[in-house]
Backbone bond lengths (Angstrom), bond angles and torsions (degrees), N, CA, C in turn:
res aa  C-N    CA-C-N  psi(-1)  N-CA   C-N-CA  omega(-1)  CA-C   N-CA-C  phi
1 M - - - 1.450 - - 1.524 109.74 -
2 K 1.297 116.95 125.15 1.458 122.76 177.05 1.525 108.49 -87.59
3 V 1.310 116.65 120.53 1.462 121.86 179.97 1.524 108.95 -86.11
4 K 1.314 115.83 125.89 1.466 121.22 176.53 1.520 107.69 -85.15
5 Q 1.326 115.79 135.50 1.453 118.70 179.56 1.517 111.28 -128.34
6 P 1.327 116.31 147.22 1.463 119.56 178.13 1.528 110.29 -72.32
7 S 1.303 114.92 152.66 1.470 120.14 177.84 1.528 109.95 -86.27
8 V 1.302 115.24 162.55 1.465 120.42 174.71 1.523 109.04 -60.27
9 D 1.336 117.14 -42.30 1.467 120.11 177.66 1.526 111.12 -61.24
10 G 1.333 116.80 -35.78 1.463 120.79 177.17 1.520 112.02 -64.36
11 I 1.324 117.07 -40.57 1.467 121.48 178.13 1.531 109.76 -65.20
12 I 1.313 116.35 -42.66 1.466 120.28 178.23 1.524 110.30 -62.79
13 K 1.332 117.05 -39.25 1.470 121.46 177.83 1.530 110.75 -63.56
14 I 1.327 117.09 -39.32 1.470 120.07 176.31 1.524 109.30 -57.43
15 N 1.335 116.63 -45.56 1.461 119.18 -179.83 1.521 111.96 -64.53
16 E 1.323 117.11 -38.32 1.471 119.70 176.60 1.527 110.25 -57.85
17 L 1.331 116.52 -44.87 1.460 121.08 -179.28 1.529 111.77 -67.53
18 V 1.322 116.84 -42.01 1.466 121.93 178.65 1.527 109.89 -60.53
19 C 1.312 116.70 -45.03 1.470 120.70 -179.61 1.521 111.08 -66.86
20 R 1.317 116.94 -43.03 1.465 120.44 179.01 1.525 110.11 -59.85
21 E 1.341 116.29 -45.51 1.465 120.74 179.84 1.528 111.25 -61.64
22 G 1.324 116.65 -36.16 1.460 121.19 179.73 1.520 113.92 -84.26
23 G 1.328 117.69 -3.26 1.458 121.32 -179.83 1.515 113.48 74.11
24 N 1.324 115.88 24.00 1.460 120.47 -179.27 1.526 110.09 -114.27
25 P 1.325 116.85 153.78 1.468 118.52 178.41 1.525 110.50 -71.49
26 H 1.313 115.49 143.69 1.469 121.37 175.12 1.528 107.30 -85.61
27 I 1.325 116.14 116.79 1.455 120.79 177.47 1.524 108.21 -130.48
28 L 1.315 115.27 116.61 1.459 122.68 176.59 1.523 107.08 -92.23
29 F 1.331 115.63 113.47 1.460 119.57 178.61 1.520 111.76 -70.99
30 D 1.346 115.66 -42.89 1.456 118.43 -171.69 1.528 109.81 -158.69
31 R 1.330 116.43 106.74 1.462 121.52 177.66 1.527 110.62 -58.48
32 G 1.311 116.50 -34.02 1.458 121.30 179.94 1.520 112.80 -59.88
33 K 1.322 117.46 -30.14 1.470 120.21 177.44 1.524 110.97 -68.56
34 V 1.325 116.85 -37.10 1.469 120.49 176.72 1.525 108.68 -68.21
35 E 1.326 116.71 -45.18 1.463 121.01 178.79 1.527 111.10 -59.25
36 S 1.310 116.94 -43.39 1.463 121.56 -179.79 1.532 111.20 -65.15
37 A 1.332 116.76 -43.27 1.466 120.71 178.72 1.522 110.42 -60.44
38 M 1.333 116.58 -44.41 1.456 120.50 -179.26 1.532 110.72 -67.43
39 H 1.310 117.13 -41.97 1.462 119.90 178.53 1.530 110.46 -61.77
40 S 1.324 117.01 -42.43 1.464 120.67 179.79 1.519 111.62 -61.86
41 A 1.328 117.40 -40.54 1.469 121.21 -179.46 1.519 111.90 -70.68
42 F 1.319 117.08 -35.56 1.458 121.73 -174.86 1.526 112.96 -104.20
43 Y 1.319 116.88 21.02 1.457 120.59 -179.61 1.525 109.83 -54.93
44 P 1.322 117.95 126.39 1.471 120.27 -173.99 1.532 114.25 -81.14
45 G 1.319 116.19 59.96 1.457 120.24 178.35 1.517 111.06 -79.17
46 V 1.300 117.71 -86.00 1.453 123.96 -179.04 1.524 107.93 -104.08
47 Y 1.343 117.49 137.57 1.463 120.81 -178.46 1.515 110.65 -61.35
48 P 1.332 121.33 139.25 1.449 123.83 -1.02 1.503 112.60 -85.69
49 F 1.213 123.96 11.32 1.447 130.84 170.77 1.518 105.44 169.63
50 E 1.285 116.17 166.40 1.462 120.64 -175.96 1.527 112.47 -53.15
51 H 1.319 118.41 -33.76 1.456 121.36 -173.81 1.520 113.80 -85.69
52 G 1.315 117.79 0.44 1.444 122.62 171.02 1.518 116.26 64.08
53 G 1.284 116.71 107.04 1.448 122.00 173.96 1.515 114.07 75.05
54 V 1.302 114.35 162.46 1.465 121.45 -176.57 1.522 111.94 -60.72
55 A 1.332 117.63 -44.85 1.463 119.92 -178.37 1.530 111.50 -64.55
56 G 1.324 116.95 -40.74 1.465 119.97 178.18 1.513 112.36 -64.00
57 I 1.328 115.47 -42.17 1.459 120.04 177.82 1.528 110.17 -64.11
58 A 1.338 116.43 -44.23 1.475 120.35 179.93 1.525 110.67 -60.77
59 G 1.324 116.74 -42.45 1.461 120.04 178.29 1.514 112.27 -64.66
60 A 1.342 116.08 -43.33 1.461 119.95 178.63 1.528 110.57 -64.55
61 M 1.333 116.74 -44.07 1.460 120.57 179.49 1.533 110.45 -60.62
62 T 1.317 116.54 -44.50 1.466 120.90 178.89 1.522 110.13 -61.46
63 F 1.311 116.58 -44.72 1.467 121.09 178.54 1.524 110.91 -59.66
64 Y 1.331 116.64 -53.08 1.462 120.05 -176.48 1.526 112.58 -63.67
65 L 1.324 117.42 -40.44 1.469 120.01 178.51 1.529 110.98 -66.49
66 T 1.327 116.99 -38.93 1.470 120.18 177.78 1.522 110.30 -62.97
67 Q 1.304 116.26 -43.76 1.463 121.25 -177.11 1.525 113.75 -74.49
68 A 1.326 117.60 -22.44 1.463 121.49 -174.40 1.524 113.38 -67.85
69 H 1.313 118.33 -31.61 1.472 122.34 -176.33 1.527 110.94 49.34
70 A 1.327 115.69 49.94 1.460 121.82 -177.82 1.519 112.99 -78.02
71 F 1.336 116.39 -17.25 1.465 121.26 -175.20 1.527 110.57 -119.57
72 Q 1.311 115.74 155.89 1.461 119.56 176.53 1.525 110.60 -66.89
73 D 1.324 116.95 -38.42 1.461 121.52 -176.32 1.526 109.08 -140.32
74 G 1.310 116.47 152.83 1.458 121.08 171.85 1.512 115.96 82.48
75 N 1.324 118.23 18.45 1.463 120.42 -178.79 1.530 112.44 -61.63
76 K 1.335 117.14 -45.48 1.470 120.33 -178.72 1.523 110.70 -67.67
77 R 1.325 116.79 -44.52 1.468 120.10 179.88 1.522 110.79 -64.44
78 T 1.320 117.00 -41.37 1.467 120.86 178.58 1.523 110.18 -61.79
79 A 1.316 117.19 -45.73 1.463 121.20 -179.76 1.528 111.19 -63.14
80 A 1.323 117.11 -43.22 1.470 121.12 -179.60 1.527 110.94 -63.75
81 I 1.321 116.85 -45.17 1.470 120.63 179.81 1.523 110.35 -66.60
82 A 1.326 116.93 -41.32 1.468 120.08 179.12 1.527 110.75 -62.03
83 G 1.323 117.48 -44.22 1.459 120.76 -179.95 1.514 112.46 -64.06
84 S 1.317 117.06 -45.72 1.471 119.80 -179.18 1.530 111.17 -71.17
85 T 1.330 117.61 -33.85 1.464 120.99 177.05 1.526 110.31 -66.63
86 F 1.324 116.95 -42.28 1.460 120.72 176.53 1.525 110.79 -58.37
87 M 1.315 116.37 -42.48 1.471 119.99 177.34 1.532 109.64 -58.72
88 S 1.325 117.11 -48.03 1.476 121.57 -179.14 1.520 111.74 -62.37
89 M 1.324 116.68 -41.00 1.469 121.07 179.54 1.532 111.49 -57.95
90 N 1.325 115.68 -25.59 1.457 121.15 -174.85 1.525 113.21 -113.68
91 G 1.342 116.52 20.97 1.457 120.89 171.16 1.514 117.37 87.36
92 W 1.314 117.33 16.88 1.463 121.47 -179.82 1.522 110.24 -127.06
93 E 1.312 115.83 158.00 1.460 120.66 171.19 1.524 108.09 -137.18
94 L 1.309 115.09 167.73 1.457 120.79 179.79 1.521 109.33 -104.57
95 K 1.312 116.31 135.24 1.463 122.56 174.67 1.517 107.18 -119.54
96 Y 1.332 116.20 127.69 1.453 120.31 -178.05 1.517 109.45 -152.56
97 V 1.318 115.35 163.84 1.452 122.76 -175.93 1.526 110.38 -82.07
98 A 1.314 115.29 133.57 1.466 121.22 173.66 1.521 108.32 -101.93
99 N 1.304 116.95 136.41 1.458 121.47 177.13 1.516 107.66 -87.41
100 E 1.315 116.21 112.29 1.461 120.38 -175.47 1.526 113.58 -72.06
101 K 1.326 117.86 -15.30 1.469 121.23 -179.54 1.524 112.62 -88.15
102 S 1.324 115.76 -11.39 1.468 119.57 178.58 1.517 108.26 -141.65
103 D 1.307 115.79 178.06 1.465 119.27 178.36 1.527 111.12 -90.45
104 R 1.311 117.40 15.34 1.460 122.93 -177.51 1.521 110.76 -95.49
105 N 1.310 115.24 158.83 1.454 121.77 173.75 1.523 107.87 -151.26
106 D 1.321 116.34 173.07 1.464 120.39 -177.69 1.521 112.67 -59.80
107 F 1.334 116.59 -35.17 1.467 119.91 -179.80 1.527 110.10 -66.92
108 A 1.326 116.31 -47.12 1.468 119.78 178.17 1.523 110.65 -60.52
109 D 1.329 116.62 -38.16 1.462 119.87 -178.88 1.530 111.96 -63.64
110 I 1.348 118.16 -43.05 1.469 119.15 -179.22 1.536 110.24 -69.94
111 I 1.321 117.58 -33.55 1.473 120.46 177.88 1.529 109.96 -66.33
112 L 1.328 116.83 -45.60 1.465 120.47 179.11 1.531 111.12 -64.35
113 K 1.319 116.36 -39.32 1.456 120.70 178.57 1.533 110.44 -64.61
114 C 1.321 115.67 -39.54 1.464 120.95 177.41 1.527 110.41 -63.68
115 A 1.316 116.27 -47.75 1.469 121.22 -177.16 1.523 112.49 -63.42
116 S 1.326 116.26 -30.96 1.465 119.54 -179.15 1.522 112.69 -86.59
117 G 1.332 116.75 1.25 1.453 120.79 178.54 1.519 113.63 81.74
118 K 1.326 117.71 10.87 1.469 121.59 -178.07 1.523 113.23 -95.96
119 A 1.326 117.13 -3.69 1.466 120.96 176.79 1.528 108.01 -126.39
120 P 1.314 117.78 110.87 1.468 119.55 176.29 1.527 110.47 -69.18
121 K 1.304 116.02 166.22 1.462 121.92 -178.14 1.522 111.74 -52.22
122 E 1.315 117.68 -43.56 1.462 121.59 -177.80 1.532 111.86 -61.29
123 E 1.313 117.47 -35.49 1.465 120.48 178.26 1.525 111.09 -69.48
124 V 1.321 116.87 -39.40 1.469 120.48 178.29 1.530 109.45 -67.12
125 M 1.318 116.62 -42.40 1.464 120.31 177.67 1.525 111.11 -61.14
126 K 1.324 116.96 -43.46 1.468 121.36 179.28 1.524 110.03 -64.35
127 W 1.339 117.29 -38.38 1.467 120.23 178.73 1.534 109.70 -60.00
128 F 1.310 117.03 -46.36 1.468 120.50 178.52 1.532 110.42 -61.34
129 E 1.319 116.69 -43.97 1.471 120.86 179.48 1.528 111.06 -61.39
130 D 1.316 116.32 -43.05 1.480 120.90 -177.85 1.523 113.31 -71.68
131 H 1.338 118.02 -17.70 1.472 121.27 -175.69 1.531 113.80 -114.01
132 K 1.328 116.78 10.98 1.463 119.53 -179.07 1.527 111.17 -82.55
133 V 1.319 114.90 143.90 1.461 122.64 176.13 1.518 107.01 -138.85
134 K 1.326 116.79 131.58 1.467 121.64 179.57 1.526 109.65 -66.32
135 I 1.318 116.39 133.59 1.466 121.43 175.15 1.513 107.26 -77.34
136 E 1.298 115.76 126.14 1.467 119.90 179.92 1.518 109.47 -84.07
137 D 1.332 115.29 139.04 1.466 120.52 -179.88 1.501 112.03 -71.78
Protein backbone atom coordinates (compact mmCIF):
# COMPACT_ATOMS: atom_id res chain seq x y z
CA MET A 1 0.00 0.00 0.00
CA LYS A 2 1.39 3.37 -1.03
CA VAL A 3 0.70 5.98 1.65
CA LYS A 4 -0.20 9.41 0.29
CA GLN A 5 1.26 12.26 2.28
CA PRO A 6 0.64 15.99 2.28
CA SER A 7 3.41 18.29 1.13
CA VAL A 8 5.01 20.98 3.25
CA ASP A 9 3.51 23.53 0.85
CA GLY A 10 0.11 21.90 1.44
CA ILE A 11 0.47 22.30 5.21
CA ILE A 12 1.45 25.94 4.77
CA LYS A 13 -1.60 26.43 2.51
CA ILE A 14 -3.83 24.96 5.23
CA ASN A 15 -2.48 27.58 7.63
CA GLU A 16 -3.07 30.36 5.10
CA LEU A 17 -6.71 29.28 4.83
CA VAL A 18 -7.14 28.89 8.60
CA CYS A 19 -5.74 32.38 9.19
CA ARG A 20 -7.84 33.93 6.43
CA GLU A 21 -10.99 32.32 7.86
CA GLY A 22 -10.10 33.65 11.32
CA GLY A 23 -9.33 37.14 10.00
CA ASN A 24 -5.71 36.92 11.06
CA PRO A 25 -2.56 37.43 9.02
CA HIS A 26 -0.75 34.30 7.85
CA ILE A 27 2.80 34.45 9.16
CA LEU A 28 5.16 31.51 8.73
CA PHE A 29 7.90 31.79 11.31
CA ASP A 30 10.02 28.94 10.01
CA ARG A 31 9.39 26.61 7.06
CA GLY A 32 12.06 24.33 8.50
CA LYS A 33 9.83 23.62 11.50
CA VAL A 34 7.08 22.34 9.19
CA GLU A 35 9.63 20.29 7.25
CA SER A 36 11.03 18.83 10.47
CA ALA A 37 7.57 17.97 11.81
CA MET A 38 6.67 16.20 8.58
CA HIS A 39 9.98 14.35 8.43
CA SER A 40 9.55 13.19 12.03
CA ALA A 41 6.05 11.85 11.32
CA PHE A 42 7.04 10.12 8.09
CA TYR A 43 10.42 8.81 9.20
CA PRO A 44 11.02 5.66 7.13
CA GLY A 45 11.79 3.29 9.99
CA VAL A 46 9.38 0.36 9.94
CA TYR A 47 6.86 -0.02 7.09
CA PRO A 48 4.71 1.87 6.47
CA PHE A 49 6.71 4.27 8.63
CA GLU A 50 8.07 4.24 12.13
CA HIS A 51 4.71 5.25 13.62
CA GLY A 52 2.87 2.29 12.12
CA GLY A 53 -0.21 2.65 10.00
CA VAL A 54 -2.14 5.64 8.76
CA ALA A 55 -3.70 6.49 12.12
CA GLY A 56 -0.35 6.37 13.91
CA ILE A 57 1.26 8.57 11.30
CA ALA A 58 -1.67 11.02 11.43
CA GLY A 59 -1.40 11.22 15.21
CA ALA A 60 2.35 11.73 15.10
CA MET A 61 2.03 14.35 12.36
CA THR A 62 -0.64 16.20 14.35
CA PHE A 63 1.52 16.06 17.47
CA TYR A 64 4.67 17.30 15.74
CA LEU A 65 2.89 20.09 13.85
CA THR A 66 1.17 21.24 17.05
CA GLN A 67 4.45 21.29 18.92
CA ALA A 68 6.43 22.96 16.12
CA HIS A 69 4.82 26.41 16.49
CA ALA A 70 5.84 27.17 12.91
CA PHE A 71 3.13 29.80 12.45
CA GLN A 72 2.14 32.94 14.31
CA ASP A 73 -1.49 31.80 14.47
CA GLY A 74 -3.50 28.67 13.77
CA ASN A 75 -0.96 26.02 14.74
CA LYS A 76 -3.51 23.75 16.47
CA ARG A 77 -6.13 24.17 13.74
CA THR A 78 -3.54 23.56 11.02
CA ALA A 79 -2.30 20.41 12.75
CA ALA A 80 -5.84 19.08 13.29
CA ILE A 81 -6.85 19.70 9.67
CA ALA A 82 -3.59 18.23 8.37
CA GLY A 83 -4.03 15.08 10.46
CA SER A 84 -7.65 14.51 9.48
CA THR A 85 -6.93 15.34 5.82
CA PHE A 86 -4.08 12.82 5.79
CA MET A 87 -6.48 10.21 7.13
CA SER A 88 -8.98 11.02 4.34
CA MET A 89 -6.28 10.94 1.67
CA ASN A 90 -5.59 7.35 2.71
CA GLY A 91 -9.15 6.05 3.04
CA TRP A 92 -9.91 6.72 6.70
CA GLU A 93 -11.92 9.24 8.66
CA LEU A 94 -12.20 10.14 12.31
CA LYS A 95 -15.36 9.54 14.33
CA TYR A 96 -15.64 11.21 17.71
CA VAL A 97 -18.19 12.53 20.17
CA ALA A 98 -19.34 16.13 19.95
CA ASN A 99 -20.50 17.85 23.12
CA GLU A 100 -23.81 19.44 22.23
CA LYS A 101 -23.72 21.78 25.25
CA SER A 102 -20.49 23.43 24.16
CA ASP A 103 -18.47 23.96 21.02
CA ARG A 104 -16.00 21.30 22.18
CA ASN A 105 -15.56 17.74 21.01
CA ASP A 106 -13.18 14.86 21.63
CA PHE A 107 -10.96 15.90 18.72
CA ALA A 108 -10.61 19.47 20.00
CA ASP A 109 -9.88 18.12 23.48
CA ILE A 110 -6.95 15.92 22.34
CA ILE A 111 -5.53 18.80 20.26
CA LEU A 112 -5.72 21.20 23.21
CA LYS A 113 -4.21 18.59 25.51
CA CYS A 114 -1.39 18.06 23.02
CA ALA A 115 -0.72 21.79 22.67
CA SER A 116 -0.56 22.26 26.43
CA GLY A 117 1.99 19.47 26.79
CA LYS A 118 -0.44 17.19 28.66
CA ALA A 119 -0.72 14.59 25.89
CA PRO A 120 2.48 12.87 24.76
CA LYS A 121 2.84 11.75 21.15
CA GLU A 122 1.83 8.18 22.00
CA GLU A 123 -1.48 9.36 23.48
CA VAL A 124 -2.29 11.41 20.38
CA MET A 125 -1.39 8.47 18.15
CA LYS A 126 -3.59 6.15 20.22
CA TRP A 127 -6.45 8.66 20.02
CA PHE A 128 -6.26 8.62 16.22
CA GLU A 129 -6.09 4.80 16.21
CA ASP A 130 -9.10 4.52 18.55
CA HIS A 131 -11.21 6.93 16.44
CA LYS A 132 -10.43 5.75 12.91
CA VAL A 133 -13.16 4.43 10.63
CA LYS A 134 -12.60 3.08 7.12
CA ILE A 135 -14.23 5.19 4.41
CA GLU A 136 -16.53 2.98 2.41
CA ASP A 137 -16.31 3.21 -1.36
